[in-house]
C-alpha positions as CSV (number, residue, x, y, z in Angstrom):
1,M,0.1,-0.2,-0.2
2,G,2.2,2.9,-1.3
3,G,1.9,6.9,-0.7
4,L,0.2,6.5,2.6
5,F,1.5,8.6,5.7
6,L,0.4,11.0,8.5
7,S,1.9,14.2,8.4
8,G,1.8,18.0,9.0
9,I,1.6,20.6,6.7
10,I,2.2,24.6,6.7
11,G,2.6,27.3,4.2
12,V,2.9,30.7,4.2
13,F,2.3,33.6,1.7
14,S,3.4,37.2,2.1
15,K,3.6,40.3,-0.4
16,D,6.6,41.9,1.4
17,N,8.0,39.5,4.3
18,Q,11.1,37.9,2.5
19,K,11.6,35.8,5.8
20,V,8.8,33.3,6.0
21,S,10.8,30.5,6.7
22,N,10.7,31.5,10.7
23,Y,6.9,31.6,10.3
24,I,7.2,27.8,8.8
25,Y,10.1,26.9,11.3
26,Y,8.0,27.5,14.2
27,G,4.7,26.3,12.8
28,L,6.4,23.2,12.2
29,Y,7.2,22.6,15.6
30,A,3.8,23.0,16.5
31,L,3.1,20.2,14.1
32,Q,5.8,17.8,15.4
33,H,3.5,15.8,16.8
34,R,2.3,14.7,13.3
35,G,5.3,13.4,12.3
36,Q,8.4,12.3,13.4
37,A,10.3,10.8,10.8
38,S,11.4,13.8,8.5
39,T,10.7,17.6,7.6
40,G,11.6,19.9,5.0
41,I,10.8,23.4,3.8
42,S,10.5,25.0,0.3
43,I,10.8,28.4,-0.1
44,N,10.3,31.0,-3.6
45,N,13.0,33.1,-3.6
46,N,12.1,35.4,-6.7
47,G,11.0,32.8,-9.1
48,F,13.8,30.0,-7.6
49,I,12.6,27.2,-5.5
50,D,15.1,26.7,-2.8
51,Y,14.6,24.1,-0.3
52,E,16.1,22.0,2.8
53,K,14.8,18.5,4.1
54,N,15.8,15.5,5.8
55,L,15.2,12.6,8.1
56,G,15.1,13.8,11.8
57,L,13.1,16.2,14.2
58,V,12.5,20.1,13.2
59,G,15.2,21.1,15.5
60,D,17.8,18.8,14.1
61,V,17.2,19.7,10.1
62,F,17.1,23.0,10.8
63,T,19.9,24.9,12.3
64,S,20.0,28.7,12.4
65,D,22.3,29.1,9.2
66,V,19.9,26.8,7.1
67,I,16.7,29.0,7.9
68,N,18.9,32.2,7.5
69,R,19.7,31.0,4.2
70,L,16.0,29.7,2.9
71,I,15.0,33.8,1.8
72,G,11.9,34.1,0.0
73,N,7.9,35.4,0.7
74,I,6.0,32.0,-0.1
75,A,7.1,28.9,1.7
76,I,5.9,25.8,2.8
77,G,6.9,23.1,5.1
78,Q,6.0,19.7,6.4
79,V,6.8,17.0,9.0
80,R,6.2,13.2,8.1
81,Y,6.6,9.8,9.2
82,A,7.3,6.9,6.9
83,S,4.6,4.2,6.8
84,Y,5.3,0.6,6.7
85,S,5.3,0.3,2.7
86,E,8.2,2.9,2.3
87,K,11.9,3.0,3.1
88,K,12.7,5.8,5.8
89,S,14.9,7.7,3.2
90,K,15.6,11.5,2.5
91,V,14.3,10.8,-0.8
92,N,11.0,10.5,0.8
93,A,11.0,13.6,2.5
94,E,9.1,16.6,1.4
95,P,7.9,19.3,0.0
96,L,8.3,17.6,-3.2
97,V,10.2,20.2,-5.8
98,V,9.7,19.7,-9.5
99,G,10.1,21.1,-13.0
100,Y,8.5,20.9,-15.9
101,K,7.7,22.8,-19.0
102,N,5.2,25.3,-17.4
103,G,7.9,26.1,-14.8
104,A,8.5,25.1,-11.0
105,L,6.4,23.8,-7.8
106,S,6.8,22.9,-4.6
107,I,4.0,20.4,-3.0
108,C,3.4,18.8,0.0
109,M,0.5,16.5,1.5
110,D,-1.2,15.1,4.6
111,G,-3.4,12.1,3.9
112,A,-3.4,8.8,1.2
113,L,-4.5,8.1,-2.2
114,A,-6.6,5.0,-2.3
115,N,-5.7,4.4,-6.2
116,Y,-2.1,5.3,-5.9
117,K,-0.8,2.0,-7.3
118,E,-3.0,1.9,-10.4
119,L,-2.3,5.9,-11.1
120,R,1.4,5.6,-10.6
121,E,1.5,2.5,-12.9
122,M,-0.5,4.1,-15.5
123,L,1.8,7.0,-15.5
124,E,5.1,4.8,-15.7
125,E,3.3,3.2,-18.5
126,N,3.0,6.5,-20.2
127,G,6.7,7.3,-19.7
128,H,6.8,9.2,-16.4
129,L,9.7,8.7,-14.3
130,F,9.0,8.8,-10.4
131,Q,11.9,9.5,-7.9
132,T,9.9,8.6,-4.7
133,D,7.5,6.7,-2.8
134,L,5.4,9.7,-2.5
135,A,1.6,9.7,-3.4
136,V,2.3,13.7,-3.8
137,E,4.6,12.9,-6.8
138,V,1.8,11.1,-8.8
139,I,-0.1,14.1,-8.1
140,A,2.2,16.5,-9.3
141,S,2.9,14.1,-12.4
142,L,-1.0,14.7,-13.1
143,I,-1.1,18.4,-12.5
144,A,2.1,18.4,-15.0
145,K,0.0,16.3,-17.8
146,Y,-2.8,18.6,-17.6
147,H,-1.2,21.7,-17.1
148,K,-2.0,23.8,-20.6
149,D,-2.7,27.2,-19.9
150,S,-4.5,27.5,-16.5
151,L,-2.9,25.8,-13.2
152,I,-6.0,25.3,-11.1
153,D,-8.0,23.5,-14.3
154,A,-4.9,21.5,-14.3
155,I,-5.3,20.9,-10.6
156,K,-9.0,20.1,-10.9
157,K,-8.4,17.3,-13.5
158,A,-5.2,15.8,-11.7
159,L,-7.7,15.6,-8.5
160,N,-10.8,14.1,-10.3
161,E,-8.6,11.5,-11.1
162,V,-7.9,10.9,-7.7
163,K,-9.0,8.8,-4.9
164,G,-8.3,9.3,-1.4
165,S,-8.1,11.7,1.8
166,F,-5.8,14.7,1.1
167,S,-5.0,18.1,2.3
168,L,-2.4,19.9,-0.1
169,I,-0.4,22.8,-0.3
170,I,1.3,23.9,-3.5
171,M,3.5,26.7,-3.9
172,T,4.2,28.2,-7.1
173,K,6.4,31.4,-7.9
174,D,3.6,33.9,-7.6
175,S,0.9,31.8,-5.5
176,L,0.1,29.4,-2.4
177,I,-2.7,27.0,-3.3
178,S,-4.2,24.8,-0.8
179,V,-6.5,22.0,-1.5
180,R,-8.5,19.7,0.7
181,D,-10.0,16.6,-0.5
182,S,-14.2,16.2,-1.4
183,H,-14.9,14.4,2.0
184,G,-12.8,16.9,4.1
185,I,-11.0,13.3,5.6
186,R,-8.1,15.4,6.3
187,P,-8.0,18.8,8.5
188,L,-6.8,22.0,6.6
189,S,-6.8,25.6,8.2
190,I,-6.9,29.0,6.9
191,G,-5.3,32.0,8.8
192,K,-3.6,35.4,9.0
193,I,-0.6,37.1,10.4
194,G,-1.1,40.7,9.7
195,D,-1.3,41.1,5.9
196,D,0.4,37.2,5.4
197,F,-1.9,34.3,4.7
198,I,-1.5,30.8,6.6
199,F,-2.3,27.3,5.6
200,S,-1.9,24.8,8.3
201,S,-3.5,21.5,9.1
202,E,-4.0,22.3,12.6
203,T,-4.7,25.9,14.1
204,C,-2.1,25.4,16.7
205,A,0.6,25.8,14.2
206,I,-1.2,29.4,13.0
207,E,-1.5,30.2,17.0
208,C,2.1,29.3,17.3
209,I,3.4,32.0,15.5
210,G,1.0,34.9,16.3
211,G,-1.7,34.5,13.6
212,E,-5.3,34.7,13.2
213,F,-7.3,31.6,12.4
214,I,-9.9,32.9,9.8
215,R,-11.9,29.0,9.1
216,D,-11.6,25.8,7.8
217,C,-10.7,25.1,4.1
218,D,-14.0,23.1,3.0
219,P,-14.3,20.2,1.6
220,G,-13.5,20.2,-1.9
221,E,-12.2,23.3,-1.6
222,I,-9.2,25.3,-3.6
223,V,-8.1,28.4,-1.9
224,I,-5.7,30.6,-3.6
225,V,-3.7,33.3,-2.4
226,D,-1.6,35.7,-4.5
227,N,-1.2,39.5,-4.8
228,K,-4.8,39.9,-5.7
229,G,-5.8,38.5,-2.3
230,L,-7.3,35.5,-1.4
231,R,-10.2,33.5,-3.5
232,S,-11.4,29.9,-3.9
233,E,-12.9,27.5,-6.2
234,M,-14.6,24.2,-5.8
235,L,-14.1,20.3,-6.8
236,L,-16.7,18.1,-6.7
237,S,-18.2,18.0,-2.5
238,E,-19.2,15.0,-1.2
239,K,-20.8,13.7,2.0
240,K,-18.4,15.2,4.7
241,A,-16.2,12.3,6.7
242,L,-13.8,14.3,8.8
243,C,-11.4,11.5,10.4
244,I,-12.7,10.8,13.7
245,F,-9.4,10.0,14.9
246,E,-8.3,13.6,14.5
247,L,-10.4,14.3,17.6
248,V,-9.4,11.1,19.7
249,Y,-5.6,11.2,19.0
250,L,-4.2,12.6,16.2
251,A,-4.6,16.3,16.7
252,R,-3.4,19.0,19.6
253,P,-5.7,19.1,22.3
254,D,-5.5,23.1,21.6
255,S,-6.3,22.7,18.1
256,Y,-9.9,23.9,16.4
257,I,-11.1,21.6,13.8
258,D,-14.4,22.2,11.5
259,N,-16.3,24.2,14.4
260,R,-15.2,22.1,17.3
261,Y,-12.6,22.3,19.8
262,V,-10.3,18.9,20.3
263,Y,-9.6,19.2,23.9
264,S,-13.7,19.9,24.0
265,S,-14.2,16.5,22.2
266,R,-11.7,14.5,24.4
267,F,-12.9,16.3,27.7
268,N,-16.8,15.1,26.6
269,A,-15.4,11.4,25.9
270,G,-14.5,11.4,29.6
271,E,-17.9,12.4,30.9
272,I,-19.3,9.6,28.3
273,L,-17.2,6.9,29.5
274,Y,-18.3,7.6,33.0
275,A,-21.8,7.9,32.2
276,E,-22.0,4.5,29.8
277,C,-20.0,2.6,32.7
278,P,-20.0,3.8,36.1
279,T,-16.9,2.5,38.6
280,K,-15.7,3.3,42.0
281,A,-12.2,3.6,42.3
282,D,-9.8,5.9,44.6
283,I,-8.3,7.9,41.8
284,V,-8.8,8.9,38.1
285,I,-5.2,8.9,36.0
286,G,-4.6,9.3,32.4
287,A,-2.2,8.0,30.4
288,P,0.0,10.8,28.9
289,D,-0.4,12.6,26.9
290,S,-3.5,11.6,24.4
291,G,-5.7,10.2,27.7
292,T,-5.4,13.1,29.6
293,V,-8.1,15.3,29.0
294,A,-10.5,12.4,29.0
295,A,-9.2,11.4,32.1
296,I,-10.1,14.9,33.4
297,G,-13.5,15.0,32.2
298,Y,-14.0,11.3,33.4
299,S,-13.2,12.8,37.0
300,K,-15.2,15.5,36.8
301,K,-18.2,13.6,36.0
302,S,-17.5,11.0,38.2
303,K,-16.5,13.3,41.3
304,I,-13.4,10.5,41.6
305,P,-10.4,12.9,42.1
306,Y,-7.7,13.4,39.3
307,T,-4.3,13.2,39.8
308,E,-0.9,12.5,37.7
309,G,0.0,8.7,38.2
310,I,2.3,8.7,35.0
311,I,5.2,10.8,34.0
312,K,6.3,10.9,30.5
313,N,9.5,11.2,29.1
314,R,8.9,14.5,26.7
315,Y,11.4,13.5,24.6
316,I,10.5,10.2,23.0
317,G,7.7,10.1,20.3
318,R,4.5,8.4,19.7
319,T,5.5,4.8,19.9
320,F,2.2,4.0,18.2
321,I,3.4,5.0,14.9
322,E,7.0,3.5,15.1
323,P,7.6,1.2,12.3
324,T,9.0,-1.9,14.0
325,Q,7.7,-3.8,17.0
326,D,11.3,-4.2,18.8
327,I,11.1,-0.1,18.3
328,R,7.9,0.2,19.8
329,E,8.6,-2.1,22.8
330,E,11.8,-0.1,23.6
331,G,9.9,3.2,23.0
332,V,7.3,2.4,25.6
333,R,9.9,1.0,28.6
334,I,11.7,4.3,28.4
335,K,8.8,6.6,27.7
336,L,6.4,6.2,30.9
337,N,7.3,6.0,34.5
338,P,4.9,5.6,37.5
339,L,4.4,8.3,40.0
340,T,4.4,5.7,43.0
341,S,3.6,7.8,46.0
342,N,0.1,8.6,43.9
343,I,-0.8,5.2,43.0
344,K,0.6,2.7,45.5
345,D,-2.4,0.8,47.6
346,K,-5.2,2.9,45.5
347,D,-8.0,1.6,43.1
348,L,-7.6,3.5,39.9
349,I,-9.4,4.1,37.0
350,L,-6.5,4.5,33.7
351,V,-7.9,6.5,30.7
352,D,-6.5,6.4,27.3
353,D,-7.3,7.5,24.0
354,S,-7.3,3.7,22.3
355,I,-5.7,0.4,22.3
356,V,-4.2,-0.3,19.2
357,R,-1.9,-3.1,18.9
358,G,-2.2,-3.3,22.9
359,T,1.8,-3.4,23.3
360,T,1.6,0.0,25.0
361,I,-1.9,-0.1,27.6
362,K,-0.4,-4.0,28.6
363,R,3.0,-2.3,29.8
364,T,1.4,0.6,31.4
365,V,-1.2,-1.7,33.5
366,E,1.8,-3.8,34.7
367,M,3.9,-0.7,35.5
368,L,1.0,0.5,37.5
369,R,0.6,-2.9,39.2
370,N,4.4,-3.4,40.0
371,A,4.2,0.3,41.6
372,G,1.5,-0.8,44.0
373,A,-2.1,-0.4,42.4
374,K,-4.4,-2.4,44.1
375,S,-6.7,-2.7,41.0
376,V,-6.4,-1.1,37.3
377,H,-9.5,-0.6,35.5
378,V,-9.1,0.4,32.0
379,R,-11.3,2.9,30.5
380,I,-10.8,4.0,26.6
381,A,-12.2,7.1,25.0
382,S,-12.8,5.5,21.7
383,P,-14.5,2.1,20.3
384,P,-12.3,-0.9,19.5
385,V,-9.8,-0.2,16.1
386,K,-11.0,-3.4,14.1
387,Y,-10.0,-2.1,11.0
388,S,-7.1,-0.9,9.0
389,C,-7.3,2.5,7.6
390,F,-5.8,3.1,4.0
391,L,-6.8,7.1,4.0
392,G,-3.8,8.6,6.0
393,V,-3.4,6.9,9.5
394,D,-0.9,4.3,8.8
395,T,-2.3,1.7,11.4
396,P,-1.0,-1.9,10.9
397,N,-2.6,-4.7,9.2
398,E,-5.8,-6.0,10.4
399,E,-4.6,-9.2,12.0
400,N,-2.0,-6.9,14.3
401,L,-5.0,-5.1,15.6
402,I,-5.6,-6.5,19.0
403,A,-9.5,-5.9,18.9
404,N,-9.5,-7.4,15.5
405,Y,-8.7,-10.9,16.8
406,L,-9.7,-10.7,20.6
407,T,-13.1,-9.9,22.1
408,I,-12.8,-7.5,25.0
409,E,-12.8,-9.7,27.5
410,E,-9.7,-11.3,26.0
411,I,-8.1,-7.9,25.4
412,R,-8.8,-7.2,29.3
413,K,-7.1,-10.8,30.5
414,A,-4.3,-10.2,27.9
415,I,-3.3,-6.5,29.2
416,N,-4.1,-8.1,32.9
417,A,-6.6,-5.1,33.5
418,D,-9.5,-5.5,36.5
419,S,-11.7,-4.1,33.9
420,L,-12.2,-3.0,30.4
421,Y,-14.6,-0.8,29.0
422,F,-14.4,0.9,25.4
423,I,-16.7,4.1,24.9
424,S,-19.2,3.2,22.4
425,L,-19.4,4.9,18.9
426,R,-22.3,6.4,19.7
427,G,-20.9,8.3,22.8
428,L,-18.1,9.4,20.6
429,V,-19.8,10.8,18.0
430,E,-21.9,12.6,20.8
431,A,-18.5,13.8,22.3
432,A,-17.6,15.5,18.9
433,G,-20.5,17.1,18.6
434,G,-23.1,15.2,17.0
435,N,-23.2,13.2,13.9
436,N,-22.3,16.1,11.3
437,G,-20.2,13.8,9.2
438,F,-17.3,11.4,10.3
439,C,-15.0,8.5,8.8
440,T,-15.4,6.0,11.5
441,G,-14.1,3.1,9.6
442,C,-11.1,2.4,11.5
443,F,-14.0,1.1,13.8
444,T,-16.8,-0.5,11.7
445,G,-14.8,-1.2,8.5
446,E,-17.1,1.7,6.4
447,Y,-15.4,4.0,4.7
448,P,-16.1,7.2,2.7
449,I,-13.9,5.7,-0.2
450,E,-13.5,2.7,-1.5
451,R,-10.4,0.7,-1.3
452,S,-9.1,0.1,-4.7
453,K,-7.9,-3.4,-5.6
454,G,-4.2,-4.4,-4.9
455,E,-3.8,-1.6,-2.8
């Protein structure tokens, strides 16, 4: 399954500021949670596209010398992680920079193409050469193929051939263009800082650089910014289906996505968890950091005191998205440590956002028991993840998803919890503000886009 990844993207357009790379740099820091394998920035310097990209975190790749070199008034950047199906290589870092007969452009993407393989094979049969494993290179090739007169028309024709989830930011020599797929599966926000425009995966990056959130990019919308200002055109708009896992886990809690606060969605989920399955205990703790907000909501609803029970090493990344089991298990061992004085001899509720493979939660329960907890009741703020996502969340194959092959009671025994409860899908949707359009395929197996053969 090629061309699949989660990432964070950001772009800035300015008429006068020649150092927008500073905005991109700090914005990427705010989006680092969306990808930790590679990062890159490309910038328009008087019609010439300069760039820097490499494996590693934002702070490792971009030194002050690099940022000072990246001069220009239009720039885009990305953080991403490698999917299971591609090499973790500098070649697969974005943004992608391409030159073709109508000039040059740079492009970055968050999401996945369901028909990546068939599109790539079709293009290769027609003589296109590919340098990367990136889905965005397929899109760039289609844009080049259709670019006769209008770039926007070429983008529309290219994306009419694409099936999948995507938020795109495209930089040309004189404009910045954002596109969100017709279902709005992946988030994309629009903001301003002074007279400069910002596109970003999440509002936290806009606020991080001192910008003001304007609105979300609508599903199927193409937004163009140039010296004339901001305007938009539409692709075919379909039934809205925001990835609900953005609100469960992926997005930062201080972000605002499609008229809902991520923090509020997670807090509400914690309250609903208690309402659905009341349980007596001495304390409530959250699995840091993604379970913390739901744990606070659970505590408020239950009136059981919330306290910190686990300390997280802030320099360890997200073990759920690491590509090998050995790396994940080692990450769990050094990532979390119990706060023994708070949990010894206590009956406790442990709230987490989700269980994917079961690696982290099993280790966490074991750690709490070893630290003296009398009992550990696990509460999960999402339904069981049973199906592999092919639309941008690189969950493993279904045979590696613990809820796909074990019942809830079997999972409870496997992780050695005293009790285990997952929020209902209805409860999660209610927590997220009601059913006004979500993709819940990882829980139900029903996706807004059909998986292509061979993907």
